[in-house]
N, C-alpha and C positions, 0 to 999 in steps of 0.2 A: 436131332441135329442142333447144332451149338448156334447162337444167335447170329456170330460172325459168318455163317457158311452162306456162301452164293446162293442166291436164289435160284429154285429150278434144278439144282444138284441132288443126285441121287442119295438119300440118307446113308451115311456111314462113309462116302467115297471123298468127302471133306477131311476125314480124319489121317488117311493115310499122305496125303497131300502135305498137312501140316506138318505131320511126323516127319516126313521127307525131307523139308525144307529146314526142320530144325536138326537133323540128322546132317546135311548138307553144311550146315552153319558151323555145327560141332565140330566136324572135319577140318574146317576152314581154319577155326579157331586153333585147333590142335596142331594142325600143319605150320601157322604162323608163329604160335607158340615154340613149336620143335625148331623151327629155323632162326627163331631171333636167339633163342638158347646156345645153338650150334654156335652162330656169330657171337655171340657173347662168350662162351668158353673159349674159341679160337682167340678173340682179343684178349682174354685173362691172360691165355696160353703165350702168346706173343711177348704179350707186358712182362711177363715175368721172365721168361729168357730173356729180353732186351735187358731187364734190370739186373739182372745174374751176369749176363757178358759185360754191362757197364761196372759193376761191382768189382769184378775180376780185373778188368783194365785198370781202373783206378788203384786197386791193391798193386797189381804189377809197377804202375808208376811210381808208386810212394813208396814202396818198400822193396821193389825187386833189386837184384844184383845183375852187373853186368860181367859178360865172360865171353871168352874165345869159343866157337862150337866148330867141329869138324862134320864136313860131309862124310858120313860112314858109308851110305849106300845110297844108290841112286836106280829107280825103276824104270826099265826101258820103254814104257808107252804111257801116251797120256790115257789118263783115265775117262771111260767112254759116259756120257751121260752128261746133264747140264750141272754146269760149274767145275769142272775140268777143263782146264785150259795148258797145263806144263805137266812137265814130266815130273812126278813126286818124289822125295829126298829124305834120308834120314839124317839130324843131326844128333853129335854125341857131343854133350858138354858135362862140366864137372860144377857140383857146387862148393862152398868154403870148406865145407867136411871133406872132399874129396872122394864124394859119391858122385858114380856116374848114372848119367840120365841121356835117355834115347827119347828121341821125338821126331815121329814122322809128319812133316809139311807136304801140302799139295800147292803152293804156292812162295814166291820168295826171291825168283831169279829172273822174273819176268820175260820168261820165254828162252832166255841162256839156258844152255843144258849146262847142270853143275858137273864136277868132275870130283872124284873119292879123293879127299885130302884137304880141298879148298878148304879157308877158314873163313867164317863170319862173326860178328859180333851178336849175341842175344842180350833180351833182359827177360829174366825169371823171378818169380815169388819163389824163395828158397822153401815156404812151407807147403808151395803147390808146385813143383817144377814143371807139370804140363802147363802152367798158366805161363807160356814162353812166346816171345815173338823176336823177330830178326830186325835190328835196329840197324846194323850197318853190313854191307855188303860191296865190298871193293872189286867184286866181278861183273857187276851191274854198272855199265857205263857204255859212252857211246864209243864209236870207231875210232882209233887214233886220228887226232887232227881233223876230227868233225866239229863243227861249231853247230851250236843250238841257233835256229833262224830265229831271225829278230822278231819280236814280239809282233803280231798285226797290229796296224794302226788302230785306235780307236773311231770306232765308228759307230757309237750310241746313238750319235743323232739320227744316225739312218736305220737304225733298228726303231728309233722311236718314232719316227716318220713313217715306217711301214706299220707299226702298231697302229697308230692314231688314225691313217689312212681307212685302215681296215675297220676300224672301230666307228669312226664316221659312216662309212658305207654300210656298215651293220645297222647301227641305228636308225638311219635316213630309210633304209628298205624296211625294218619291222615297223615303223611309224607309218610307213606308206599302207603294208599291209593291216596295221590295227584301223588305220582311217577308213581302207575300204571296207573291212568286215562290219565297221560301225556306222559309216557314213552313208553308203551306197546299197540301193537294191541289189541284188547277186544276179540280176537280169540283165542290169545296166550296162551298157558299155564303159560307163566312168569306173565302175566294180572291177570287170575285167581288165582295163586298163591301169588303174593304180596297182590291183594285185601283182599284175605282170611285171610292171616296174620296181615294185617293193621285193619281187622274188629275182630279178634280175640286178638288184642293188645287192640283195644277200650273198649273190653267185658272184658278183664282182669284190665284195667284202674277201669271199675264200680265195678269189683268184689272188687278189694282193699279197695277204697272208702267206697263203703257199708259194707262190711264185718268188714272192719277197725272202722267204726262209731259202728256198732252192736257190737264187742268186748269191746271198750272204755265204751259204757254204760252198756254191762253187767258187767264189774268190778264195775262200780259205783252203779249198783242195787245190786250186791254182796254185798258191804258194807252196803248198806239202810237194805237188807234182815237180817243181823245180828243184827241191831240194833232195829229192828221192833217189837213192841208189838200186840197182837192180842186182838179181842173183840168179842163179838155177837152183830150185829147189826141188826135194822128192817128195811126195806122198808117203807118208808111213802107213798110214792105218785110214779107215773109213766105217762108219755105223751108222745106226739109223735110230732116230728118236722120233717119237710121238709127241705132238703139240696139240693139246685139248683147248677149245676154246667153245664160248657159249654165244649165240645171237638169237634174232627173231625166229629163228626157223629150229632151237633147241641147241643141244651140245653137239657139238663136232669135232672133228679130229684130220690131221692132217699130218705128213711124213715128212721130215727133213733130213738130209745124209751128211751131216758134218764129217769133217776131215782133219788129219794133222800133217802139217809140212814141216820139214828140216831143211834149211840150207846152212852153208858155212858163210862166214864173215872174213873179211880182209885180214884179220889179225888172229885167226886160229880158231877162234871161239864158234860154237855151234847154238843156231836157235832153232828149237823145237816146240810147235805151238800149236794150238787148236786156229784153224784158220778162221777169219772173222767173219766169214759168208756161210750159209747153210743152205747149200742147192735143192731145191724140190725133186730133182732127178739124182738118180745115182748113178753119175757119170764119171767118177774118180775112181782111179784104182791104185792101190798099193804098188810102190814102184814107178809110178807115172811121175814124169817129169815137169815141172812147171816154172814160168817164170814168176820171181817174187820182186816187189817194190818194196825197199823198206826204208825208214828214215835214220841216216847213219847217226845221227845224236841219240835216236832210242830204237835201237835195231830191232827190239821185241815189237814193234809197232808196225806192221805190213799189211800188204794187199796181195791177192794171187792175180797174177793176170797182167803187172806190168804197171807203169805209172797211169797211163790212159784210163786203167779200171778206177782211180781214185775220183773221176769226173763222172763217172757212171751215174751215182746215185743222185747226186744234185741237179743233175741233166733231167732226168726222170721227175724229180721233183719238181722242177721249171714246167716241164711238158705238161704236169697235172695239173698244176697252176692256170696253164694256158686254155686245158679242158673249161676249167670253171669258167674262164674269160670268154671262151665261145660260146656256153650254155647263155652268159648272161647277155652275149650281144645279140642272140637270137631272140631270147625273150623281150629285148628292148625293141627291136624291129619289128617284132609282133604288136607289141602296145603301141608303136607309133603307126602301125598302119591300119589301128581300128579307128 
């Protein structure tokens, strides 16, 4: 038996335990190295792709040639899956030598359905015609007579006040929690009171931040609601996507059911785009009619459900902030009763 073996242990029984600890440590090291290497590899890959994309963009901007391109084909459906939001289309353009090039785009009309024969301006690299972007699109504009809403009043002081108030409450709460943890015995009323008060201040900080953000968002949505126009749209397609996430309980998945909506504008153009919301239930069906609220100055920006639907998200955010405030108030009442 080795000199470090615990007294009274059966000879030979200590070695398997030491060996097991060594194996466990080795496995942990291998896993840590593997994860670190994987993250490093992904980091290098994304960096390389980002550098390549930037170099292509810079070359296109420095050496690119402008040309008129024609819409040669339009696909009828919105691509299913994340990232697809408009009807893909094919542009045809020619280089200075007269060579004809085709390029498929998945965006570029802001939700407006392109028609074959429409002309747009493109900028492309003559040495790499696949390196092309749309730089001018006369078909993407607001409805005739629509004026862009006036910019919202600058309320930076209000945003600053909300942030400052939340920060002060948070710091105050953390200080009280630290004082309680270091300055009072855990079984003393002073410890309990300071701890509850500190936690209450942290919840008040969260309430100010969340409810303040909700109120600012509500003011913005109210302005949009006043300028919104409505139309009757038709759901053209639905599909299912799986969202994966990870939390303390491990990886989890949830299903969402995106859908696409098509509606007509007063000037005859059509908007066909993926709806901005992703229902958790499969409640929509192709051919179903829905009310759409859109901004006349930017008709590709719309919500399904009418102008009032614009207010739902900020109202829920404010309500969530009030829940934090209720918890904080309860903690304050309990602390005061001690």
